[in-house]
VEXKEDREN-445402 format. One line per 5 residues: number of its first residue (from 1); their letters; for each residue x, y, z of C-alpha. Coordinates in Angstrom, 1 decimal. Layout:
// residues N
NUM = A = X/Y/Z | ...
This chain:
// residues 323
1 = XXXXX = -87.0/123.9/45.1 | -90.0/123.7/42.7 | -87.7/123.8/39.7 | -85.7/120.9/41.3 | -88.8/118.9/41.9
6 = XXXXX = -90.0/119.5/38.3 | -86.6/118.4/37.1 | -86.8/115.1/39.0 | -90.3/114.6/37.7 | -89.2/115.1/34.1
11 = XXXXX = -86.3/112.7/34.6 | -88.7/110.1/36.2 | -91.1/110.5/33.2 | -88.3/110.1/30.7 | -87.1/107.0/32.5
16 = XXXXX = -90.6/105.5/32.6 | -91.1/106.3/28.9 | -87.8/104.5/28.0 | -88.7/101.5/30.1 | -92.1/101.3/28.6
21 = XXXXX = -90.7/101.5/25.0 | -88.1/98.8/25.9 | -90.7/96.5/27.3 | -92.7/96.6/24.1 | -89.6/96.2/21.9
26 = XXXXX = -89.8/95.6/19.0 | -92.9/97.3/17.7 | -91.7/97.8/14.1 | -89.2/96.4/11.7 | -85.5/96.3/12.7
31 = XXXXX = -82.7/97.2/10.3 | -79.5/95.1/10.5 | -76.6/96.8/8.7 | -73.7/94.8/7.5 | -70.6/96.5/6.0
36 = XXXXX = -69.9/94.1/3.2 | -71.3/92.9/-0.1 | -73.9/90.1/-0.4 | -72.4/86.6/-0.8 | -69.6/86.9/1.8
41 = XXXXX = -69.3/85.3/5.2 | -70.5/88.4/7.1 | -73.6/88.7/4.8 | -74.4/85.0/5.4 | -74.2/85.4/9.2
46 = XXXXX = -76.2/88.6/9.1 | -79.0/86.9/7.2 | -79.1/84.0/9.7 | -79.3/86.5/12.6 | -82.0/88.5/10.8
51 = XXXXX = -84.1/85.3/10.3 | -83.8/84.1/13.9 | -84.6/87.6/15.3 | -87.5/88.0/12.9 | -88.9/84.6/13.9
56 = XXXXX = -88.5/85.3/17.6 | -90.0/88.8/17.6 | -92.6/88.5/14.8 | -91.3/91.6/13.2 | -89.3/91.9/10.0
61 = XXXXX = -85.5/92.2/10.4 | -84.1/93.6/7.2 | -80.5/93.1/6.2 | -79.0/96.3/4.7 | -75.7/95.9/2.9
66 = XXXXX = -73.6/99.0/3.1 | -70.2/98.0/1.7 | -67.2/100.2/1.5 | -64.1/101.4/3.4 | -63.7/98.1/5.2
71 = XXXXX = -67.0/98.4/6.9 | -66.5/101.9/8.1 | -69.6/103.3/6.3 | -71.9/100.8/8.0 | -70.4/101.0/11.4
76 = XXXXX = -70.5/104.8/11.4 | -74.1/104.8/10.4 | -75.0/102.6/13.4 | -72.8/104.5/15.8 | -74.8/107.7/14.9
81 = XXXXX = -78.3/106.1/14.9 | -80.9/106.5/17.7 | -80.1/104.0/20.5 | -83.5/102.4/20.4 | -82.6/98.9/19.1
86 = XXXXX = -84.1/99.4/15.6 | -80.8/100.0/13.9 | -78.2/97.3/14.6 | -74.8/96.3/13.2 | -73.4/92.9/12.3
91 = XXXXX = -69.9/93.8/13.5 | -66.9/91.8/12.5 | -63.2/91.6/13.4 | -62.4/94.2/10.8 | -64.9/96.9/11.7
96 = XXXXX = -64.5/96.6/15.5 | -60.9/95.3/16.2 | -58.7/96.0/13.2 | -60.0/99.4/11.9 | -59.1/101.3/15.1
101 = XXXXX = -55.5/100.2/14.7 | -55.3/101.1/11.0 | -57.2/104.4/10.6 | -55.9/107.4/12.6 | -59.1/109.4/11.9
106 = XXXXX = -61.7/106.6/12.3 | -65.1/108.3/12.6 | -66.2/105.9/15.4 | -64.7/104.4/18.5 | -65.5/100.6/18.7
111 = XXXXX = -65.5/100.6/22.5 | -67.2/103.9/23.2 | -69.8/104.2/20.4 | -71.5/100.8/20.5 | -73.5/98.6/22.8
116 = XXXXX = -72.2/95.0/22.6 | -75.2/92.6/22.4 | -73.5/89.3/21.8 | -70.8/87.5/19.9 | -72.6/85.4/17.4
121 = XXXXX = -69.8/83.1/16.4 | -66.5/82.8/14.7 | -64.9/81.0/11.7 | -61.4/80.2/10.7 | -60.2/81.5/7.4
126 = XXXXX = -58.9/79.1/4.8 | -56.0/79.6/2.5 | -57.5/78.8/-1.0 | -55.7/78.8/-4.3 | -56.7/78.4/-7.9
131 = XXXXX = -56.4/74.7/-8.8 | -54.0/75.5/-11.6 | -51.4/76.5/-9.0 | -48.9/73.6/-8.5 | -49.0/73.9/-4.7
136 = XXXXX = -51.1/71.2/-3.0 | -50.1/72.0/0.6 | -49.2/75.0/2.8 | -45.5/73.9/2.7 | -45.6/73.6/-1.1
141 = XXXXX = -47.3/77.0/-1.4 | -44.6/78.7/0.8 | -41.9/77.1/-1.4 | -43.7/78.2/-4.6 | -43.9/81.8/-3.3
146 = XXXXX = -40.2/81.9/-2.1 | -38.9/80.5/-5.4 | -41.1/82.6/-7.7 | -39.1/85.2/-9.8 | -42.1/87.5/-9.7
151 = XXXXX = -44.5/88.5/-6.9 | -47.3/86.0/-6.3 | -50.6/87.8/-6.0 | -53.2/87.2/-3.3 | -56.7/88.8/-3.0
156 = XXXXX = -58.4/90.4/0.0 | -61.9/91.7/0.5 | -60.3/95.2/1.1 | -57.5/97.0/2.8 | -57.4/96.2/6.5
161 = XXXXX = -60.0/93.4/6.1 | -59.5/90.3/8.1 | -58.7/88.5/4.8 | -55.9/91.1/4.4 | -54.6/90.9/7.9
166 = XXXXX = -54.6/87.1/8.0 | -52.3/87.2/4.9 | -50.0/89.8/6.5 | -49.7/87.6/9.6 | -48.9/84.7/7.3
171 = XXXXX = -46.1/86.7/5.6 | -44.7/87.6/9.0 | -44.9/84.0/10.3 | -43.7/82.1/7.2 | -41.3/84.5/5.5
176 = XXXXX = -43.2/84.3/2.2 | -42.4/87.9/1.4 | -43.0/87.5/-2.3 | -46.8/87.6/-1.7 | -48.3/90.7/-3.3
181 = XXXXX = -51.6/92.2/-2.0 | -54.5/92.9/-4.4 | -57.4/94.4/-2.5 | -61.0/94.1/-3.7 | -64.3/95.7/-2.6
186 = XXXXX = -65.7/92.5/-1.2 | -65.3/88.7/-1.1 | -67.5/88.0/-4.1 | -65.2/90.0/-6.4 | -62.1/88.5/-4.9
191 = XXXXX = -63.4/84.9/-5.5 | -64.4/85.8/-9.0 | -60.9/86.8/-9.9 | -59.4/83.9/-8.0 | -61.6/81.5/-10.0
196 = XXXXX = -60.5/83.2/-13.2 | -56.8/83.0/-12.3 | -56.2/86.8/-12.1 | -54.9/86.2/-8.5 | -53.3/83.1/-7.1
201 = XXXXX = -54.5/82.9/-3.5 | -56.9/84.2/-1.0 | -57.3/83.9/2.8 | -61.1/83.7/2.8 | -63.7/83.1/5.5
206 = XXXXX = -64.8/79.5/5.5 | -68.5/80.2/4.9 | -67.7/82.2/1.8 | -65.3/79.6/0.2 | -66.9/76.4/1.3
211 = XXXXX = -69.2/76.0/-1.8 | -66.2/76.4/-4.1 | -64.0/74.1/-2.1 | -66.7/71.4/-2.2 | -67.2/71.8/-5.9
216 = XXXXX = -63.5/71.6/-6.6 | -63.4/75.0/-8.1 | -60.9/76.1/-5.4 | -58.2/74.1/-3.6 | -58.0/74.5/0.1
221 = XXXXX = -54.5/74.3/1.6 | -54.9/75.1/5.3 | -57.0/76.6/8.0 | -56.0/79.7/10.0 | -57.4/78.4/13.3
226 = XXXXX = -55.5/76.6/16.0 | -57.6/73.5/15.6 | -59.3/71.8/12.7 | -62.9/72.6/11.7 | -65.7/70.1/11.8
231 = XXXXX = -66.8/71.4/8.5 | -63.5/70.2/6.8 | -62.0/67.8/9.3 | -59.5/66.4/6.8 | -57.9/69.8/6.1
236 = XXXXX = -54.9/70.6/8.4 | -54.3/73.9/10.0 | -51.5/76.2/8.9 | -49.9/75.6/12.3 | -50.0/71.8/11.7
241 = XXXXX = -48.4/72.5/8.3 | -45.3/74.0/9.9 | -46.0/77.7/10.4 | -45.5/77.8/14.2 | -47.8/80.0/16.2
246 = XXXXX = -49.9/81.1/13.3 | -53.6/81.8/14.1 | -56.2/84.2/12.8 | -60.0/83.8/13.1 | -62.9/86.0/12.1
251 = XXXXX = -65.7/86.6/14.6 | -69.1/88.1/14.1 | -71.1/90.0/16.7 | -74.3/92.0/17.1 | -74.1/95.6/18.2
256 = XXXXX = -76.4/98.6/18.8 | -75.5/102.2/19.2 | -74.0/103.3/22.5 | -76.4/103.7/25.5 | -79.0/101.3/24.1
261 = XXXXX = -81.5/100.4/26.9 | -80.4/97.4/28.9 | -83.8/95.8/28.4 | -83.5/96.0/24.6 | -80.0/94.6/24.8
266 = XXXXX = -81.2/91.7/27.0 | -84.2/90.9/24.7 | -81.9/90.8/21.6 | -79.4/88.6/23.5 | -82.0/86.2/24.8
271 = XXXXX = -83.6/85.8/21.4 | -80.3/84.8/19.8 | -79.3/82.6/22.7 | -82.5/80.6/22.4 | -82.3/80.3/18.6
276 = XXXXX = -78.6/79.4/18.3 | -78.8/76.8/21.1 | -81.1/74.7/18.9 | -79.2/71.6/17.6 | -80.5/72.0/14.1
281 = XXXXX = -79.4/75.6/13.9 | -75.9/74.9/15.3 | -75.5/72.0/12.8 | -76.6/74.2/9.9 | -74.1/76.9/10.8
286 = XXXXX = -71.3/74.4/11.5 | -71.9/73.0/8.0 | -70.7/76.4/6.7 | -67.7/76.5/9.0 | -69.2/78.8/11.7
291 = XXXXX = -68.9/77.9/15.4 | -71.7/79.6/17.3 | -70.8/81.5/20.4 | -73.7/83.4/22.0 | -71.9/85.4/24.6
296 = XXXXX = -73.2/87.5/27.5 | -73.0/91.2/26.6 | -70.5/92.1/29.3 | -68.2/89.2/28.4 | -68.5/90.0/24.7
301 = XXXXX = -67.4/93.6/25.5 | -64.3/92.4/27.4 | -63.4/90.0/24.5 | -63.6/93.0/22.2 | -61.1/95.0/24.3
306 = XXXXX = -58.7/92.1/24.2 | -59.1/91.7/20.4 | -58.4/95.3/19.7 | -55.1/95.0/21.6 | -54.2/91.8/19.7
311 = XXXXX = -54.6/93.3/16.3 | -52.7/96.4/17.4 | -49.6/94.2/17.8 | -50.2/92.7/14.3 | -50.7/96.0/12.5
316 = XXXXX = -47.7/97.6/14.3 | -45.4/94.7/13.3 | -46.7/94.9/9.7 | -46.2/98.7/9.6 | -49.7/99.2/8.1
321 = XXX = -51.6/102.5/8.5 | -54.4/103.6/6.3 | -56.0/107.1/5.7
């Protein structure tokens, strides 16, 4: 009986210690890990999240880029980190929804090994081409690809990345089977070669390509979303351009390791909800093609489950499996 009472006392003490630590959170700098190189859409969003959390908490939030393996390196590190809120992940469609459907031996489970905090927002991708390419619309691009005597190369930010899967879905939906995949280690390298003419096309996230579209260095042909973007209202969607049912968007979300204290999760969520509901913040993000969606943790978790199933259908149809 004494041992039982001592056990209860230890558990009560541990619970009180965790609650006290959560109530004082954060008391030191936070590390926000992102699985992609600087300069891409995920990096841009991570830096906005870090700024807003840092301003809200009065503690530095440091963005740590850990590119490689389609975000697996970064996601695995966060999954194995202490669940205290001081190591967070800027998760994206690729790391949380696509990877589990591509890699049979993935070292983390996106549903079991993380605490969803909130969806931050989403962005359409945009089909961009080198301006030297004769195609000036989605229809002309499809015709160009189908009539080409050689494969037409398209870039991606890596095997299994959303920029890869959006293109695979385009091939399935349009019949443009002459498109040939050239994977890179990140968006910045893909854009560099697209600008240089080493590849012909790229399904890029809008925040990443927007500066090059605005400067005329890249030609935008169509958006992958179901509706047009306020950032480029004149640009039609790929659906509008005749590819029926085509839709692929990239979302960004904040995660902690599994079993992160509920109070820590709530503090992170509330801080971002307040920050991203400010009109000036929403306007700035919309200008880069990002629609902010600060979602309750439970709802975000349910959305993630549905998204995993959605990309399972796409990868199965494409016959893609990576080791």
